[in-house]
N, C-alpha and C positions, 0 to 999 in steps of 0.2 A: 527231930531229924529233919534235915532239909530235903526237899523233893525237887529233883531236876529232871526235866523231860527233854529229850532231843527228838525232833520230828524230821523225817526224811525218807530217803530211799536207800535200801541196802541191796547190793548186787553180788553176783558171782564174779570173782576176779580171777582171771587167768593170766599168769605172768610167765614169760619165757624162761625156761631153764637152759634151753639150747634152741637152735633154729626149728627143731622138730618136736620138742617136748614142752609141755606147759604144766604149771603147778596151780592147783585150785585153792582159792581162799575166798573169804567173804569180806566185803568192804563197801564203802560209800562215805561221802564226806562227813555227814552227821553221825553215822555209825562209828567211824574212826574216832571222832571226838568223844563219843560216849564211852567207848572201850578204854581209851587212854585216861579219860577222867575217872572212870571207875577204878582203874589200877592205881591211881594217884591219891584218891581220897579215902579216908577211913570209912568202912562199911557201917560202923555204928552211928555215924553222924550224917551220912549222905546216902540217899536212895536215888539211883540213876535209872530212869525209865527210857526205853526206846519205843518210839511211836511210829508205826508204819503198817503196810500191808504186804503180805507175801502170798505165795501160791499154796496149793495143797499137794505139792510134789515132794519127792524125797530130798531134793536139795534145799527146799524151804524148811523141811523138818530138821535137816542138818544145821541150817542157819540158826534156828531157834535153840537147838541144843548147845551150839557153840556160844551164843550170846548168854545163855543161862550159866554156862561154865565160867564165863568171864564175870559173872556177878550182876549182869543187867537184869532189871525187872522187865519182863516181856508181857505183862498183862494187858498192854494196849497195842499189841501186835495182832492185827486181824488177818485171818487166812481166807483167801478167796478161791472158790472152786474154779477149775479150768483156767487158772492163771499161773504164770511162772514169774520168778524173779528176773530182773534185767541182768545182763551179762556184759562184761567188758574185758578186752585184752589190753595188756600193757606191752608196748615195745619201747625199749630204752636204747639210746645211742651210747657212744663210747664214753661220754662224760656224764651219763646218768639222767639226761633229760628224757622225758617220756612222751610218747604219743599214745593216746587212747583210741581204741576202736570199740564203739558201743553198739549193743544189740538190746534195745530197751523199749521199743515202740509199744509193746504189749505188756510191759511189766506191771505187776500187781500194784506197785506203789502209785502208779498213775491214777489208779481207780480208788485210791484210799478214801477220799471224802465222798465218792459216788456210791460207796457200799451201804450208806445209811438210807434206807428207803422210807424212814418215818422221821418226823420231827423229834419224837421222843428219843430215838436212837442217837440223833445228832446232839440233842441236849445232854444225854448221858455222857457222851465223850467230852463235851464242853465242861460239864460239871467236874469231871475227873481232872481235866487239864487246868481248870481254874483253882484247884487245890495245890498246884505246884508253886514252888518259890521261884523257880527259873524255868524259862522255855528257851531252847536253842534251835535255830533253824538257819537255812542258807538259801542263797539264790537258786540253787539247784532244785529245791522243792518247789519254789515259785515257778520255775521253768517247766517242770514236768506236769503241773496241774492244769486242768482246763479252766476257763474263765469262771465258771460257777464255783468250782472248788477253791479257787483263789479268793473269791468273795467270802466263802465260808471261813477260810483261814484268816482273812483280815478282820472279820467279825470276832473271831476267837481272840486275836491279838488285842483288839480294842477292849473287849471284856476283861482280858487278862491285865491289861494296863490299869484299868479302873480298880481292879482287885489288889493292885500292888505287886503283881508278878513282874519280875525282872526279865526283859526280853533281850536275848543275846543273838546277834545276827552276823553271819559271814556272807558278804556279797557273792563271792564265788561265782563270778560271771563266766559262763561257758557259751561262747557264741554259737556253737553247733546246736545247742538246745533251744534256741530262740529263732523265730521266723525272721526277726530283724532286730537291730540294736535299739531302735526307738521303743519297741515294745518292752524290751528288757529295762531300758532306762525308766520308762513310765511305771512299770511294775515295781521296781526297786524303790523309786521315789515315793510311791504310795505306801510302801512298807516302813520307811524310815521314821515317820513320826511316832511309832510305837516302840522304837528300839531304845534301849538303855545303854548297851555295850555293843560296839561294832568292831568287827575284825576284817576290814577290807584289805585287799592286796593292791598295792599302788598301780601295777600294770593294768589290772582290771578297771580301776577307777579312772585311769587316764584314757583307756579305750572307750569307756562309757560317758564320762563326764568332762574329759579334757583337763583334769587337774594338772597344773604345772609341776607340782612337787608334793611331797608328803605333807608339808605344812599347809598348803592350800587345800588339800583333801581333808585334812583334819578340821580346818576352819569351817569348811562347807558342812561337814557332818555335825560339828558342835552347834552350828546355827540351826540345825534341825531339832535340837533338844536332846541329842545323844550326850550322855554325861562322861563316857570313857571311850576313846577311840584308839585302837591299836592297829597300826598300819604295817603290814608285812611287806618287806622290800627285797625279798630274795636273800642274796648273800650280803647285801648292804644292811646297815643298822635298821632295826625296827624303830618306828616313830610313834611315841605315845603322847596323847594329848587329853587333858581333862580341862574343866573350867579354870583350874588354878595353876596348872603346870604343863610344860611340854619338855620332852627329852628324847634323845636318841640312844638306843641300847645296841651296841655292836653284836653282830652274829658271831657264832663260833666258826673257826676255820676248820674245814674238813678236807683232808688230803685227797681222798678218793671217794667221789660220789658214785653210789651204785644205782640208786633209784630215788627220784625226788617225790614219788607218789606218797601222799599222806603227810608231807612236811608241814603244810599250813594247818591241817587239822590237828596234828600233834602239838604244834606250837600253841594253838588256841586252847587245847585241853590243859596243857601244863600251865599256861598263863592263868586260866580260870581256876585251876586247882590251887595255885599259890594265892590268888586273891581271896578265894573262899576260905582259905586257912589263915587269912589275916596278913599276908605279905603285902608290901608296897609294890606299886607298878613296876619300878625298875627291877626289883628282884624277881617279880613275876615274869617279866620279859626274859630274864636270864634263864629261868626255868624253861620257858618256851624254846629258847634257842638251844638249850642243852638237849632237850628231848628231840627236837627236829633234827639236830646234828647227828643224833644216834639213828633216827629213823632212815635218813637218806643214805646210810651206809649198809642198808639191808634191802633186799628185793621186796616189793609189795608194800601195801599201806600199813599193815599191822605187823609189828615185829614180835618175836616170841617174848612172852612175859619175862623170861629169865634174862633178856637183854636190856630191860628197862634200866636207864641210868638212875643213880641215887641222887635225888634232887634236894632232899631235906638237909 
């Protein structure tokens, strides 16, 4: 059985049902990825772990119950006393583009790597993560961690790489989470040498690195030693590059976009599910576009399981 761990921050998601009413859900970029990946892969062959910290409150308990119902393994979710999960509100405009309002300064996930007060506790987590076949993380977890915790994460990635663990990384640059763009650039640059599969978004890469186009972005990342680069370009075709091939795969046309939250995360999950099941990159991107096109016709990041498209 393949072991896949997604590391990150899960949050309470409040999305508008009307100007005065909100619906509660649970989301977060790496969590969205983990849930969609779990829905798409056979349980007998793939074990999906979510790795984070939550609080000791009733909402954190509801989160755990929800993740377990989705089939995620939660044995590496740590509960911190007197902490709460982060929270964000989604406001969407008439064409489905969203604005996020975050309340996360004291979220439990920020303290994740600070919870280990002994070297043996840190080593125990490392040992468990080093048994994974794949690790998935994003620029958001890099942004919310303090410098010491980032050093721990980089050490873990270095050890994982030596063990043959495949590292999957979504840059997911959110300017509001960083004190300045230069720090974000340096932090992401330091992470890239351990990455095997990258899921950048072209607009993010242009903002941080000034890439002229998707081909230039892909070339820069391939030169870092990344073996598979999948560049998301919104409604434009996704651009895929490996050492041996490059291709553009058109996105699906969606007549009415309701909410673009979770589109990139769902694309990543469907793409990886297809690749893990032996599909070629072009078909994998088609899976990604298909799921993302469905997700953006529903409010919130996670659509009901019954609304999942048939990709096989």
